[in-house]
N, CA and C of each residue as an Amber inpcrd file, in Angstrom:
protein
   360
 147.3390000 102.1350000 270.5280000 146.9960000 101.9920000 271.9290000
 145.6710000 102.6980000 272.2360000 145.5170000 103.9070000 271.6890000
 144.2780000 104.6530000 271.9260000 143.0800000 103.8910000 271.3760000
 143.2270000 103.3120000 270.2030000 142.1290000 102.5770000 269.5720000
 141.7200000 101.3690000 270.4200000 142.6970000 100.6650000 270.9530000
 142.4060000  99.4970000 271.7910000 141.6570000  99.9210000 273.0490000
 142.1240000 101.0010000 273.6980000 141.4380000 101.4990000 274.8980000
 140.0180000 101.9420000 274.5700000 139.8570000 102.5960000 273.4310000
 138.5330000 103.0700000 273.0260000 137.5870000 101.8850000 272.8250000
 138.0530000 100.8740000 272.1120000 137.2140000  99.6970000 271.8410000
 136.8870000  98.9610000 273.1380000 137.8750000  98.7480000 273.9860000
 137.6290000  98.0740000 275.2670000 136.6650000  98.8790000 276.1340000
 136.8160000 100.1960000 276.1330000 135.9050000 101.0520000 276.8930000
 134.4710000 100.8980000 276.4300000 134.2590000 100.8620000 275.1290000
 132.8990000 100.6920000 274.5880000 132.3370000  99.3280000 274.9400000
 133.1750000  98.3050000 274.9100000 132.7200000  96.9600000 275.2920000
 132.3010000  96.9480000 276.7600000 133.1200000  97.5490000 277.6200000
 132.8070000  97.6110000 279.0540000 131.4840000  98.3280000 279.2780000
 131.2890000  99.4720000 278.6150000 130.0540000 100.2370000 278.7910000
 128.8350000  99.4860000 278.2600000 129.0010000  98.7770000 277.1550000
 127.8850000  98.0030000 276.5920000 127.4950000  96.8690000 277.5410000
 128.4730000  96.1350000 278.0370000 128.1760000  95.0440000 278.9590000
 127.5660000  95.5680000 280.2590000 128.0650000  96.7160000 280.7190000
 127.4940000  97.3170000 281.9280000 126.0310000  97.6820000 281.7020000
 125.7260000  98.2290000 280.5410000 124.3450000  98.5960000 280.2250000
 123.4500000  97.3620000 280.1710000 123.9240000  96.3130000 279.5280000
 123.1150000  95.1000000 279.3580000 122.8690000  94.3970000 280.6910000
 123.8890000  94.3320000 281.5230000 123.8040000  93.5400000 282.7500000
 123.6890000  94.3800000 284.0230000 123.1830000  95.5980000 283.9110000
 123.0210000  96.4490000 285.0830000 122.0630000  95.8040000 286.0720000
 122.4730000  95.6900000 287.3430000 121.5840000  95.0820000 288.3440000
 120.4160000  96.0060000 288.6710000 119.3720000  95.4320000 289.2180000
 118.2050000  96.2090000 289.6320000 118.3920000  96.6910000 291.0650000
 117.8780000  97.8730000 291.3210000 117.8790000  98.4040000 292.6820000
 116.7460000  97.7600000 293.4680000 116.9560000  97.5190000 294.7550000
 115.8630000  96.9610000 295.5600000 114.7450000  97.9900000 295.7340000
 113.5330000  97.5060000 295.8340000 112.3860000  98.3930000 296.0770000
 112.2020000  98.5320000 297.5750000 112.0970000  99.7820000 298.0060000
 111.8930000 100.0810000 299.4200000 110.6880000 100.9920000 299.5530000
 110.0980000 101.0270000 300.7330000 109.0680000 102.0410000 300.9770000
 109.6920000 103.4330000 300.8300000 108.8830000 104.3900000 300.3790000
 109.3860000 105.7250000 300.0710000 110.0670000 106.3890000 301.2670000
 109.5090000 106.2170000 302.4620000 110.1070000 106.8520000 303.6430000
 111.4870000 106.2710000 303.9570000 111.6570000 104.9650000 303.7710000
 112.9680000 104.3500000 303.9830000 113.9730000 104.8430000 302.9490000
 113.5310000 104.9820000 301.6960000 114.4210000 105.4540000 300.6420000
 114.8370000 106.9040000 300.9000000 113.9250000 107.7160000 301.4150000
 114.2610000 109.1080000 301.7140000 115.3160000 109.1970000 302.8190000
 115.2020000 108.3650000 303.8290000 116.2010000 108.3340000 304.9020000
 117.5560000 107.9300000 304.3300000 117.5520000 106.9180000 303.4780000
 118.7850000 106.4550000 302.8430000 119.3850000 107.5480000 301.9610000
 118.5310000 108.2620000 301.2180000 119.0040000 109.3480000 300.3610000
 119.6430000 110.4630000 301.1780000 119.0970000 110.7510000 302.3410000
 119.6910000 111.7680000 303.2140000 121.0710000 111.3210000 303.6980000
 121.2170000 110.0490000 303.9870000 122.4980000 109.5250000 304.4540000
 123.5520000 109.5270000 303.3470000 123.1360000 109.3590000 302.0980000
 124.0900000 109.3110000 300.9840000 124.3100000 110.6790000 300.3370000
 123.6110000 111.6970000 300.8090000 123.7090000 113.0310000 300.1990000
 125.1160000 113.6150000 300.3070000 125.8770000 113.2120000 301.2930000
 127.2210000 113.7530000 301.5030000 128.3080000 112.8630000 300.8930000
 127.9110000 111.9340000 300.0240000 128.8660000 111.0540000 299.3540000
 128.9440000 111.4110000 297.8750000 130.1330000 111.2940000 297.3090000
 130.3110000 111.5190000 295.8720000 131.3620000 110.5440000 295.3510000
 131.0660000 109.9410000 294.2190000 131.9950000 108.9950000 293.5960000
 132.6670000 109.6660000 292.4090000 133.9750000 109.8430000 292.4960000
 134.7680000 110.3490000 291.3740000 135.1330000 109.1430000 290.5290000
 134.9020000 109.2440000 289.2220000 135.0640000 108.0710000 288.3830000
 135.3300000 108.4450000 286.9370000 135.7970000 107.4520000 286.1780000
 135.8820000 107.5270000 284.7230000 134.7930000 106.5820000 284.2240000
 134.0670000 106.9810000 283.2370000 132.9010000 106.2240000 282.7750000
 133.2350000 104.7770000 282.4010000 134.3240000 104.5480000 281.6600000
 134.6210000 103.2060000 281.1550000 135.6520000 102.4500000 281.9900000
 136.0260000 102.9600000 283.1300000 136.9830000 102.2820000 284.0080000
 136.3170000 101.0420000 284.6120000 136.9040000  99.8540000 284.4370000
 136.2640000  98.6440000 284.9530000 136.0850000  98.6450000 286.4730000
 137.0020000  99.2620000 287.2090000 136.8660000  99.3190000 288.6630000
 135.7510000 100.2760000 289.0680000 135.5750000 101.3430000 288.2880000
 134.4720000 102.2810000 288.5350000 133.1330000 101.6110000 288.2370000
 133.0890000 100.8160000 287.1650000 131.8810000 100.0660000 286.8320000
 131.5280000  99.1310000 287.9790000 132.5300000  98.4760000 288.5350000
 132.3220000  97.5580000 289.6600000 131.6840000  98.2840000 290.8480000
 132.1690000  99.4780000 291.1610000 131.6210000 100.2480000 292.2760000
 130.2160000 100.7450000 291.9390000 130.0040000 101.2520000 290.7290000
 128.6630000 101.7300000 290.3450000 127.6420000 100.6050000 290.3930000
 128.0450000  99.4030000 290.0020000 127.1290000  98.2620000 290.0620000
 126.7760000  97.9170000 291.5080000 127.7440000  97.9960000 292.3980000
 127.4820000  97.7350000 293.8220000 126.5380000  98.7930000 294.3890000
 126.7290000 100.0310000 293.9780000 125.8400000 101.1170000 294.4120000
 124.4250000 100.8580000 293.9240000 124.2950000 100.4670000 292.6680000
 122.9790000 100.1790000 292.0800000 122.3250000  98.9860000 292.7700000
 123.1190000  97.9500000 293.0460000 122.5960000  96.7470000 293.6960000
 122.0200000  97.0610000 295.0740000 122.5980000  98.0520000 295.7590000
 122.1080000  98.4430000 297.0800000 121.0390000  99.5290000 297.0110000
 120.7930000 100.0710000 295.8300000 119.7700000 101.0990000 295.6860000
 120.1650000 102.4260000 296.3170000 121.4580000 102.7630000 296.2530000
 121.9420000 104.0050000 296.8400000 121.9660000 105.1180000 295.7890000
 121.6310000 106.3040000 296.1990000 121.6950000 107.4650000 295.3060000
 122.9340000 108.2730000 295.6760000 124.0400000 107.9360000 295.0290000
 125.3150000 108.6080000 295.2750000 125.6860000 109.3700000 294.0130000
 126.0180000 110.6380000 294.1960000 126.3960000 111.4780000 293.0620000
 127.6800000 110.9400000 292.4310000 127.6980000 110.8420000 291.1040000
 128.9130000 110.4580000 290.3920000 129.4860000 111.7010000 289.7270000
 130.7990000 111.8210000 289.8170000 131.4950000 112.9680000 289.2410000
 132.5430000 112.4570000 288.2560000 132.4550000 112.9260000 287.0310000
 133.3450000 112.4970000 285.9630000 134.6790000 113.2240000 286.0710000
 135.7050000 112.5180000 286.5080000 137.0270000 113.1180000 286.6930000
 137.8520000 113.1200000 285.4100000 137.3500000 112.5040000 284.3640000
 138.0820000 112.4940000 283.0980000 137.6880000 113.6930000 282.2290000
 136.3970000 113.9330000 282.1040000 135.9210000 114.9560000 281.1720000
 135.5680000 116.2850000 281.8260000 135.5120000 116.3270000 283.1430000
 135.1680000 117.5660000 283.8320000 136.4130000 118.0840000 284.5650000
 137.0190000 119.1690000 284.0660000 138.2550000 119.6790000 284.6800000
 138.0810000 120.0990000 286.1390000 136.8910000 120.5720000 286.5100000
 136.6600000 120.9690000 287.8960000 136.6970000 119.7750000 288.8410000
 136.0530000 118.6970000 288.4340000 136.0560000 117.4940000 289.2670000
 137.4540000 116.8860000 289.3460000 138.1620000 116.9100000 288.2300000
 139.5290000 116.3830000 288.2080000 140.4390000 117.1910000 289.1350000
 140.3160000 118.5160000 289.0730000 141.1350000 119.3930000 289.9220000
 140.7910000 119.2040000 291.3950000 139.4950000 119.0410000 291.6890000
 139.0740000 118.8230000 293.0710000 139.6210000 117.4970000 293.5950000
 139.5640000 116.4660000 292.7740000 140.0870000 115.1580000 293.1550000
 141.5860000 115.2400000 293.4490000 142.3110000 115.9550000 292.5990000
 143.7550000 116.0670000 292.7810000 144.1220000 116.9470000 293.9720000
 143.4770000 118.1020000 294.1000000 143.8640000 119.0400000 295.1610000
 143.3860000 118.5970000 296.5450000 142.1750000 118.0860000 296.6380000
 141.6410000 117.7060000 297.9450000 141.9200000 116.2450000 298.2950000
 141.8210000 115.3770000 297.2870000 142.0440000 113.9560000 297.5350000
 143.5120000 113.5720000 297.5240000 144.3250000 114.3590000 296.8260000
 145.7540000 114.0970000 296.8100000 146.2840000 113.4350000 295.5650000
 145.4020000 112.8200000 294.7740000 145.8420000 112.1550000 293.5470000
 144.6690000 111.9730000 292.6010000 144.9770000 111.8820000 291.3110000
 143.9340000 111.6100000 290.3200000 143.9340000 110.1020000 290.1090000
 143.1460000 109.4260000 290.9150000 143.0190000 107.9700000 290.8690000
 141.5540000 107.6530000 291.1100000 141.0010000 106.8280000 290.2570000
 139.5870000 106.4720000 290.3810000 139.4520000 104.9670000 290.4570000
 138.3860000 104.4740000 291.0400000 137.2980000 105.1970000 291.6840000
 137.7490000 105.7830000 293.0170000 137.0990000 106.8610000 293.3880000
 137.3800000 107.5130000 294.6610000 136.0590000 107.9790000 295.2620000
 135.8040000 107.5450000 296.4750000 134.5890000 107.9580000 297.1700000
 134.9390000 109.0680000 298.1470000 134.2670000 110.2140000 297.9780000
 134.4340000 111.3520000 298.8850000 133.3520000 111.2220000 299.9500000
 133.7810000 111.1090000 301.1950000 132.8630000 110.9140000 302.3200000
 132.9500000 112.1390000 303.2230000 131.8530000 112.8610000 303.3290000
 131.8040000 114.0130000 304.2290000 130.9550000 113.6310000 305.4380000
 131.5190000 113.7960000 306.6250000 130.8120000 113.4360000 307.8490000
 129.9190000 114.5800000 308.3110000 129.1090000 114.2990000 309.3160000
 128.2220000 115.3170000 309.8750000 129.0130000 116.4690000 310.4860000
 130.2390000 116.2110000 310.8910000 131.0890000 117.2350000 311.4980000
 131.8370000 118.0610000 310.4520000 131.6220000 117.7420000 309.1780000
 132.2680000 118.4830000 308.1050000 133.6360000 117.9550000 307.7160000
 134.0680000 116.8640000 308.3290000 135.3440000 116.2500000 307.9740000
 135.1780000 115.4880000 306.6640000 136.2230000 115.5070000 305.8350000
 136.1680000 114.8310000 304.5390000 137.2160000 113.7270000 304.5060000
 136.7820000 112.5690000 304.0370000 137.6510000 111.3980000 303.9050000
 137.5850000 110.9380000 302.4510000 138.7160000 110.5400000 301.8990000
 138.7980000 110.0790000 300.5100000 139.1750000 108.6120000 300.5060000
 138.3640000 107.7910000 299.8520000 138.5940000 106.3490000 299.8040000
 138.8270000 105.9550000 298.3390000 139.9630000 105.2990000 298.0570000
 140.3860000 105.0750000 296.6770000 140.2240000 103.6650000 296.1140000
 140.2240000 102.6580000 296.8670000 140.1950000 101.2940000 296.3120000
 138.7640000 100.8000000 296.1170000 138.4770000 100.2110000 294.9680000
 137.1090000  99.7740000 294.6650000 136.5930000  98.7580000 295.6890000
 137.4040000  97.7850000 296.0460000 136.9640000  96.7790000 297.0210000
 136.7090000  97.4090000 298.3870000 137.5490000  98.3590000 298.7650000
 137.3780000  99.0560000 300.0350000 136.0940000  99.9030000 300.0250000
 135.8250000 100.5570000 298.8980000 134.6060000 101.3670000 298.7570000
 133.3740000 100.4790000 298.8810000 133.3680000  99.3610000 298.1660000
 132.2230000  98.4520000 298.1990000 132.0210000  97.9030000 299.6080000
 133.0990000  97.5250000 300.2620000 133.0100000  97.0150000 301.6320000
 132.4360000  98.0900000 302.5590000 132.9100000  99.3180000 302.4270000
 132.4110000 100.4300000 303.2450000 130.8970000 100.6240000 303.0360000
 130.4670000 100.6130000 301.7760000 129.0380000 100.8140000 301.4960000
 128.2030000  99.6630000 302.0320000 128.7010000  98.4480000 301.9100000
 127.9610000  97.2990000 302.4340000 127.8510000  97.3690000 303.9550000
 128.9200000  97.7560000 304.6130000 128.9070000  97.8420000 306.0700000
 127.9840000  98.9710000 306.5450000 128.0350000 100.0910000 305.8710000
 127.2790000 101.2590000 306.3250000 125.8010000 101.1970000 305.9710000
 125.4550000 100.6290000 304.8100000 124.0810000 100.6950000 304.3260000
 123.3910000  99.3380000 304.1880000 124.0070000  98.2800000 304.6650000
 123.3830000  96.9480000 304.5280000 122.1910000  96.7910000 305.4400000
């Protein structure tokens, strides 16, 4: 079982590398404003998870700079995801508002929809 997961993970990562979408080109001032808006977002993910790849590709397609946190190999990120988010499930988008409130969003389709609505 481990061998199959390992091989599938490598295939997913290879295809993601080959077919990575391009980020749109924006004027520098517009990109800086966008970067400020995404500074309070973090994506908890596993590198070879197909749903995480789907979200990362959507982020890349929109040209967003969102911090990615590896919840598989980094015990601190995993513990933070479990203690603050409530469960170790990826992908998970951590959204911190201007008021300091934190919201955790777990479904890949919901995350992509949220990013499209907020940053389109």
